[in-house]
C-alpha positions as a LaTeX table, in Angstrom:
\begin{tabular}{lrrr}
\hline
Residue & $x$ (\AA) & $y$ (\AA) & $z$ (\AA) \\
\hline
Unk1 & 44.42 & $-72.37$ & 143.51 \\
Unk2 & 43.00 & $-68.90$ & 142.52 \\
Unk3 & 44.34 & $-67.43$ & 139.28 \\
Unk4 & 45.14 & $-63.69$ & 138.98 \\
Unk5 & 45.91 & $-61.27$ & 136.09 \\
Unk6 & 47.74 & $-58.12$ & 136.77 \\
Unk7 & 47.25 & $-54.75$ & 135.09 \\
Unk8 & 50.06 & $-52.22$ & 135.67 \\
Unk9 & 53.06 & $-54.58$ & 136.34 \\
Unk10 & 55.76 & $-51.94$ & 135.94 \\
Unk11 & 54.57 & $-49.48$ & 138.59 \\
Unk12 & 55.84 & $-48.80$ & 142.06 \\
Unk13 & 53.00 & $-50.62$ & 143.88 \\
Unk14 & 52.83 & $-53.69$ & 141.59 \\
Unk15 & 55.36 & $-55.80$ & 143.59 \\
Unk16 & 53.31 & $-55.52$ & 146.70 \\
Unk17 & 50.43 & $-57.13$ & 144.74 \\
Unk18 & 52.73 & $-59.80$ & 143.37 \\
Unk19 & 53.94 & $-60.61$ & 146.83 \\
Unk20 & 50.31 & $-60.67$ & 148.12 \\
Unk21 & 49.26 & $-63.12$ & 145.44 \\
Unk22 & 52.32 & $-65.38$ & 146.07 \\
Unk23 & 52.00 & $-65.30$ & 149.93 \\
Unk24 & 48.32 & $-66.28$ & 149.68 \\
Unk25 & 49.26 & $-69.39$ & 147.62 \\
Unk26 & 47.75 & $-68.08$ & 144.41 \\
Unk27 & 48.99 & $-67.93$ & 140.87 \\
Unk28 & 49.68 & $-64.91$ & 138.60 \\
Unk29 & 48.87 & $-66.13$ & 135.09 \\
Unk30 & 49.12 & $-62.98$ & 132.95 \\
Unk31 & 50.35 & $-59.39$ & 133.32 \\
Unk32 & 50.16 & $-56.27$ & 131.13 \\
Unk33 & 51.99 & $-52.96$ & 131.06 \\
Unk34 & 53.01 & $-50.76$ & 128.10 \\
Unk35 & 56.45 & $-50.36$ & 129.84 \\
Unk36 & 58.64 & $-53.42$ & 129.74 \\
Unk37 & 60.69 & $-52.80$ & 132.95 \\
Unk38 & 58.88 & $-55.75$ & 134.61 \\
Unk39 & 61.73 & $-57.92$ & 135.56 \\
Unk40 & 60.49 & $-58.07$ & 139.20 \\
Unk41 & 57.92 & $-60.62$ & 137.94 \\
Unk42 & 60.80 & $-63.10$ & 137.95 \\
Unk43 & 61.01 & $-62.97$ & 141.63 \\
Unk44 & 57.42 & $-64.08$ & 142.02 \\
Unk45 & 55.93 & $-65.59$ & 138.90 \\
Unk46 & 58.44 & $-66.12$ & 136.12 \\
Unk47 & 56.01 & $-68.25$ & 134.09 \\
Unk48 & 53.33 & $-65.51$ & 133.86 \\
Unk49 & 52.43 & $-64.40$ & 130.39 \\
Unk50 & 53.26 & $-60.83$ & 129.69 \\
Unk51 & 51.83 & $-58.21$ & 127.25 \\
Unk52 & 52.57 & $-54.64$ & 126.42 \\
Unk53 & 49.08 & $-54.09$ & 124.84 \\
Unk54 & 45.83 & $-54.31$ & 126.69 \\
Unk55 & 44.12 & $-55.53$ & 123.57 \\
Unk56 & 46.39 & $-58.62$ & 123.24 \\
Unk57 & 46.15 & $-59.15$ & 127.03 \\
Unk58 & 42.32 & $-59.03$ & 126.99 \\
Unk59 & 42.35 & $-61.64$ & 124.04 \\
Unk60 & 44.47 & $-63.93$ & 126.02 \\
Unk61 & 42.20 & $-63.61$ & 129.07 \\
Unk62 & 39.16 & $-64.32$ & 126.93 \\
Unk63 & 40.80 & $-67.49$ & 125.56 \\
Unk64 & 41.50 & $-68.60$ & 129.11 \\
Unk65 & 37.98 & $-67.85$ & 130.08 \\
Unk66 & 36.59 & $-70.26$ & 127.39 \\
Unk67 & 38.91 & $-73.06$ & 128.52 \\
Unk68 & 39.85 & $-74.54$ & 131.88 \\
Unk69 & 42.26 & $-71.72$ & 132.62 \\
Unk70 & 39.73 & $-69.08$ & 133.62 \\
Unk71 & 41.08 & $-66.14$ & 135.63 \\
Unk72 & 39.44 & $-65.49$ & 138.99 \\
Unk73 & 40.76 & $-61.95$ & 139.82 \\
Unk74 & 42.25 & $-58.89$ & 138.16 \\
Unk75 & 44.71 & $-56.92$ & 140.24 \\
Unk76 & 44.64 & $-53.32$ & 138.98 \\
Unk77 & 47.69 & $-51.10$ & 139.64 \\
Unk78 & 47.41 & $-48.81$ & 136.68 \\
Unk79 & 47.32 & $-44.96$ & 136.84 \\
Unk80 & 44.28 & $-43.59$ & 138.62 \\
Unk81 & 42.44 & $-42.47$ & 135.60 \\
Unk82 & 42.38 & $-45.96$ & 134.15 \\
Unk83 & 41.04 & $-47.78$ & 137.19 \\
Unk84 & 37.46 & $-47.36$ & 136.34 \\
Unk85 & 37.93 & $-48.76$ & 132.82 \\
Unk86 & 40.14 & $-51.62$ & 133.89 \\
Unk87 & 37.68 & $-52.65$ & 136.66 \\
Unk88 & 35.00 & $-52.81$ & 134.07 \\
Unk89 & 37.33 & $-54.98$ & 131.87 \\
Unk90 & 37.72 & $-57.40$ & 134.71 \\
Unk91 & 34.04 & $-57.75$ & 135.46 \\
Unk92 & 33.10 & $-58.19$ & 131.84 \\
Unk93 & 35.59 & $-61.05$ & 131.65 \\
Unk94 & 33.84 & $-62.66$ & 134.55 \\
Unk95 & 36.52 & $-61.79$ & 137.05 \\
Unk96 & 36.36 & $-60.04$ & 140.37 \\
Unk97 & 38.49 & $-56.87$ & 140.59 \\
Unk98 & 41.01 & $-55.93$ & 143.23 \\
Unk99 & 41.92 & $-52.29$ & 142.66 \\
Unk100 & 44.53 & $-49.94$ & 144.11 \\
Unk101 & 43.37 & $-46.53$ & 145.36 \\
Unk102 & 41.43 & $-44.65$ & 144.18 \\
Unk103 & 38.72 & $-46.90$ & 142.78 \\
Unk104 & 37.54 & $-44.01$ & 140.66 \\
Unk105 & 38.40 & $-40.31$ & 140.53 \\
Unk106 & 34.82 & $-38.97$ & 140.53 \\
Unk107 & 32.39 & $-40.36$ & 143.22 \\
Unk108 & 29.46 & $-40.37$ & 140.74 \\
Unk109 & 31.12 & $-43.24$ & 138.80 \\
Unk110 & 30.81 & $-45.59$ & 141.75 \\
Unk111 & 27.14 & $-46.15$ & 141.00 \\
Unk112 & 28.00 & $-47.44$ & 137.47 \\
Unk113 & 30.46 & $-49.92$ & 138.93 \\
Unk114 & 27.76 & $-51.05$ & 141.38 \\
Unk115 & 25.34 & $-51.58$ & 138.60 \\
Unk116 & 28.00 & $-53.56$ & 136.66 \\
Unk117 & 28.59 & $-55.69$ & 139.71 \\
Unk118 & 24.89 & $-56.64$ & 139.67 \\
Unk119 & 24.87 & $-57.19$ & 135.90 \\
Unk120 & 27.91 & $-59.47$ & 135.87 \\
Unk121 & 27.52 & $-61.05$ & 139.35 \\
Unk122 & 31.12 & $-60.17$ & 140.04 \\
Unk123 & 32.66 & $-58.17$ & 142.88 \\
Unk124 & 34.87 & $-55.03$ & 143.09 \\
Unk125 & 37.30 & $-54.78$ & 145.95 \\
Unk126 & 39.37 & $-51.72$ & 146.93 \\
Unk127 & 42.77 & $-51.84$ & 148.59 \\
Unk128 & 42.37 & $-49.85$ & 151.77 \\
Unk129 & 45.46 & $-51.22$ & 153.53 \\
Unk130 & 45.61 & $-48.97$ & 156.50 \\
Unk131 & 42.44 & $-50.59$ & 157.79 \\
Unk132 & 44.60 & $-53.63$ & 158.36 \\
Unk133 & 47.37 & $-51.80$ & 160.30 \\
Unk134 & 47.50 & $-52.97$ & 163.90 \\
Unk135 & 47.79 & $-49.46$ & 165.30 \\
Unk136 & 44.69 & $-48.34$ & 163.26 \\
Unk137 & 42.67 & $-51.40$ & 164.43 \\
Unk138 & 43.54 & $-50.60$ & 167.96 \\
Unk139 & 42.52 & $-46.92$ & 167.52 \\
Unk140 & 39.19 & $-47.96$ & 165.97 \\
Unk141 & 38.46 & $-50.17$ & 168.90 \\
Unk142 & 39.42 & $-47.55$ & 171.36 \\
Unk143 & 37.10 & $-44.84$ & 169.93 \\
Unk144 & 34.18 & $-46.95$ & 168.77 \\
Unk145 & 31.90 & $-46.05$ & 171.66 \\
Unk146 & 33.41 & $-42.58$ & 172.44 \\
Unk147 & 31.12 & $-39.60$ & 172.66 \\
Unk148 & 34.07 & $-37.26$ & 172.89 \\
Unk149 & 35.04 & $-35.17$ & 169.87 \\
Unk150 & 38.73 & $-35.48$ & 169.24 \\
Unk151 & 41.19 & $-32.97$ & 167.78 \\
Unk152 & 43.57 & $-34.51$ & 165.28 \\
Unk153 & 46.60 & $-33.11$ & 163.42 \\
Unk154 & 47.67 & $-34.91$ & 160.22 \\
Unk155 & 50.86 & $-34.03$ & 158.42 \\
Unk156 & 52.26 & $-36.02$ & 155.57 \\
Unk157 & 55.22 & $-34.74$ & 153.45 \\
Unk158 & 56.77 & $-36.94$ & 150.87 \\
Unk159 & 59.24 & $-35.14$ & 148.75 \\
Unk160 & 59.15 & $-35.56$ & 144.96 \\
Unk161 & 61.40 & $-34.32$ & 142.28 \\
Unk162 & 60.58 & $-32.29$ & 139.10 \\
Unk163 & 59.46 & $-35.44$ & 137.31 \\
Unk164 & 56.34 & $-35.60$ & 139.36 \\
Unk165 & 54.57 & $-32.66$ & 137.77 \\
Unk166 & 55.51 & $-33.98$ & 134.24 \\
Unk167 & 54.13 & $-37.45$ & 134.95 \\
Unk168 & 50.38 & $-38.51$ & 135.08 \\
Unk169 & 50.48 & $-37.84$ & 138.77 \\
Unk170 & 50.90 & $-34.14$ & 138.13 \\
Unk171 & 48.00 & $-34.03$ & 135.69 \\
Unk172 & 44.83 & $-33.58$ & 137.90 \\
Unk173 & 42.54 & $-34.99$ & 135.26 \\
Unk174 & 44.57 & $-38.20$ & 135.43 \\
Unk175 & 45.51 & $-38.39$ & 139.12 \\
Unk176 & 42.56 & $-36.59$ & 140.80 \\
Unk177 & 44.93 & $-34.08$ & 142.36 \\
Unk178 & 47.51 & $-34.25$ & 145.18 \\
Unk179 & 45.00 & $-34.86$ & 147.94 \\
Unk180 & 43.70 & $-37.96$ & 146.23 \\
Unk181 & 47.06 & $-39.26$ & 145.08 \\
Unk182 & 48.91 & $-39.17$ & 148.42 \\
Unk183 & 46.11 & $-38.35$ & 150.91 \\
Unk184 & 43.19 & $-40.61$ & 150.22 \\
Unk185 & 44.40 & $-43.54$ & 152.48 \\
Unk186 & 44.69 & $-41.14$ & 155.47 \\
Unk187 & 41.14 & $-39.71$ & 154.88 \\
Unk188 & 39.85 & $-43.20$ & 154.59 \\
Unk189 & 41.46 & $-44.28$ & 157.82 \\
Unk190 & 40.08 & $-41.24$ & 159.69 \\
Unk191 & 36.49 & $-41.63$ & 158.36 \\
Unk192 & 36.61 & $-45.31$ & 159.09 \\
Unk193 & 37.44 & $-44.54$ & 162.75 \\
Unk194 & 35.78 & $-41.17$ & 163.45 \\
Unk195 & 32.72 & $-41.10$ & 161.16 \\
Unk196 & 31.36 & $-39.36$ & 158.14 \\
Unk197 & 32.51 & $-35.93$ & 156.90 \\
Unk198 & 30.49 & $-33.00$ & 157.97 \\
Unk199 & 32.51 & $-29.96$ & 156.73 \\
Unk200 & 35.66 & $-29.69$ & 154.65 \\
Unk201 & 37.48 & $-26.42$ & 154.52 \\
Unk202 & 40.45 & $-26.00$ & 152.17 \\
Unk203 & 43.14 & $-23.38$ & 153.25 \\
Unk204 & 46.01 & $-24.02$ & 150.79 \\
Unk205 & 45.69 & $-25.78$ & 147.46 \\
Unk206 & 48.65 & $-25.66$ & 145.09 \\
Unk207 & 50.29 & $-28.15$ & 142.76 \\
Unk208 & 52.61 & $-29.37$ & 145.46 \\
Unk209 & 50.79 & $-28.59$ & 148.78 \\
Unk210 & 47.24 & $-28.88$ & 150.12 \\
Unk211 & 45.94 & $-28.25$ & 153.62 \\
Unk212 & 42.73 & $-27.62$ & 155.41 \\
Unk213 & 40.36 & $-28.44$ & 158.22 \\
Unk214 & 38.05 & $-31.46$ & 158.06 \\
Unk215 & 35.15 & $-31.99$ & 160.46 \\
Unk216 & 34.05 & $-35.56$ & 161.01 \\
Unk217 & 31.32 & $-36.91$ & 163.26 \\
Unk218 & 33.75 & $-37.61$ & 166.12 \\
Unk219 & 36.83 & $-35.56$ & 165.14 \\
Unk220 & 38.17 & $-32.26$ & 163.94 \\
Unk221 & 41.19 & $-32.83$ & 161.66 \\
Unk222 & 43.86 & $-30.19$ & 160.79 \\
Unk223 & 45.53 & $-31.76$ & 157.71 \\
Unk224 & 48.61 & $-30.89$ & 155.70 \\
Unk225 & 49.89 & $-32.79$ & 152.63 \\
Unk226 & 52.82 & $-31.89$ & 150.48 \\
Unk227 & 55.47 & $-33.16$ & 148.04 \\
Unk228 & 57.64 & $-30.10$ & 148.51 \\
Unk229 & 60.91 & $-31.01$ & 150.36 \\
Unk230 & 60.98 & $-27.44$ & 151.73 \\
Unk231 & 58.12 & $-28.36$ & 154.07 \\
Unk232 & 60.06 & $-31.08$ & 155.79 \\
Unk233 & 60.70 & $-30.39$ & 159.50 \\
Unk234 & 64.18 & $-29.47$ & 160.52 \\
Unk235 & 64.89 & $-32.75$ & 162.23 \\
Unk236 & 63.90 & $-34.69$ & 159.11 \\
Unk237 & 66.30 & $-32.73$ & 157.00 \\
Unk238 & 69.10 & $-33.14$ & 159.49 \\
Unk239 & 68.69 & $-36.92$ & 159.38 \\
Unk240 & 68.30 & $-36.92$ & 155.55 \\
Unk241 & 64.74 & $-38.22$ & 155.61 \\
Unk242 & 62.81 & $-37.57$ & 152.39 \\
Unk243 & 59.43 & $-38.21$ & 154.03 \\
Unk244 & 57.68 & $-37.19$ & 157.16 \\
Unk245 & 54.44 & $-38.58$ & 158.64 \\
Unk246 & 52.82 & $-37.39$ & 161.81 \\
Unk247 & 49.33 & $-38.10$ & 163.23 \\
Unk248 & 48.49 & $-36.58$ & 166.58 \\
Unk249 & 45.21 & $-37.75$ & 168.09 \\
Unk250 & 44.31 & $-35.63$ & 171.13 \\
Unk251 & 47.73 & $-35.31$ & 172.77 \\
Unk252 & 49.06 & $-38.67$ & 171.61 \\
Unk253 & 51.26 & $-39.34$ & 168.51 \\
Unk254 & 49.99 & $-42.35$ & 166.62 \\
Unk255 & 52.88 & $-44.78$ & 166.35 \\
Unk256 & 53.03 & $-45.39$ & 162.68 \\
Unk257 & 56.71 & $-46.21$ & 161.94 \\
Unk258 & 56.28 & $-49.83$ & 161.10 \\
Unk259 & 53.76 & $-52.54$ & 160.33 \\
Unk260 & 53.32 & $-51.69$ & 156.65 \\
Unk261 & 55.21 & $-54.56$ & 155.13 \\
Unk262 & 52.46 & $-57.13$ & 154.82 \\
Unk263 & 49.29 & $-55.00$ & 154.60 \\
Unk264 & 48.60 & $-55.92$ & 151.01 \\
Unk265 & 48.93 & $-59.57$ & 151.81 \\
Unk266 & 46.44 & $-59.12$ & 154.61 \\
Unk267 & 44.09 & $-57.19$ & 152.28 \\
Unk268 & 44.26 & $-60.07$ & 149.74 \\
Unk269 & 43.67 & $-62.68$ & 152.47 \\
Unk270 & 40.44 & $-60.92$ & 153.45 \\
Unk271 & 39.30 & $-60.68$ & 149.82 \\
Unk272 & 40.01 & $-64.38$ & 149.31 \\
Unk273 & 37.87 & $-65.05$ & 152.40 \\
Unk274 & 35.00 & $-62.89$ & 150.96 \\
Unk275 & 35.57 & $-60.09$ & 153.46 \\
Unk276 & 37.33 & $-57.40$ & 151.35 \\
Unk277 & 36.31 & $-53.75$ & 151.20 \\
Unk278 & 33.93 & $-52.92$ & 148.50 \\
Unk279 & 32.48 & $-49.99$ & 146.49 \\
Unk280 & 30.52 & $-48.42$ & 149.46 \\
Unk281 & 33.61 & $-48.37$ & 151.72 \\
Unk282 & 35.47 & $-45.93$ & 149.48 \\
Unk283 & 32.74 & $-43.31$ & 149.21 \\
Unk284 & 33.48 & $-41.13$ & 152.32 \\
Unk285 & 37.22 & $-40.47$ & 151.61 \\
Unk286 & 36.58 & $-40.26$ & 147.95 \\
Unk287 & 33.98 & $-37.58$ & 148.50 \\
Unk288 & 36.44 & $-35.60$ & 150.69 \\
Unk289 & 39.25 & $-35.50$ & 148.14 \\
Unk290 & 36.88 & $-34.79$ & 145.26 \\
Unk291 & 35.59 & $-31.76$ & 147.09 \\
Unk292 & 39.18 & $-30.59$ & 147.73 \\
Unk293 & 39.77 & $-30.70$ & 143.96 \\
Unk294 & 36.59 & $-28.98$ & 143.09 \\
Unk295 & 37.36 & $-26.12$ & 145.48 \\
Unk296 & 40.70 & $-25.64$ & 143.92 \\
Unk297 & 39.15 & $-25.50$ & 140.45 \\
Unk298 & 36.64 & $-22.90$ & 141.58 \\
Unk299 & 39.30 & $-20.72$ & 143.05 \\
Unk300 & 41.28 & $-20.89$ & 139.79 \\
\hline
\end{tabular}
């Protein structure tokens, strides 16, 4: 049975990782988070050791490494700006790392992780869960040999309250900006299907809304991302929806309403088989969102 340690146990995404570990018949041995609202662990691994300080957590991992209790994987669900450091912590403790998006904030840091992989003989995996969605897999198969350039419209609005801008997510140095925080999975999905980015034009870039035009090898994408509830379409407001997602490819709406429940479980399954997505896989989408952030900084 593979053994896991979890960094970032109190966050929104952590239960999906706990479930994925459980459903793949693995064990969560230790978890760390400075916030102690982690009762959800009881639903999955009530016997897991828990720490509020990374230093004590790391000491525990080191003790296990020197005994028969060595950890195999770190699952990393911490804030974006800590991912790089926590991946390094995993590798230096002779563990593979499974990291939530984004793997790093700045693309240039990928090469340092790649070098550390070679140095430690460990692996870094990134959670790119949309690549496991049935509709996305069907779409990739459909367009893999197409010579036609497709027009795509992407719109994703997920309303957030005032707290957002006061949290680490609202701090660009810590989150990498709005496009990275809520848009990177969509950009990854599109580049995985329609090829490398060629041109990236930013039209609107504010604290709560970003939009632009992205040219890929096989597609031109008009994209719009927002956390402002005032951008929700009328029918979403009337039905009291707080989020709206639409991807139109050519003249067809991508059916994207379901199929999300077990994507992390599938991602973990592939990692355990040795088929997970690694450092090179995140570069195209990460380059897109980093360029968006840089354009905003230049404008300011």
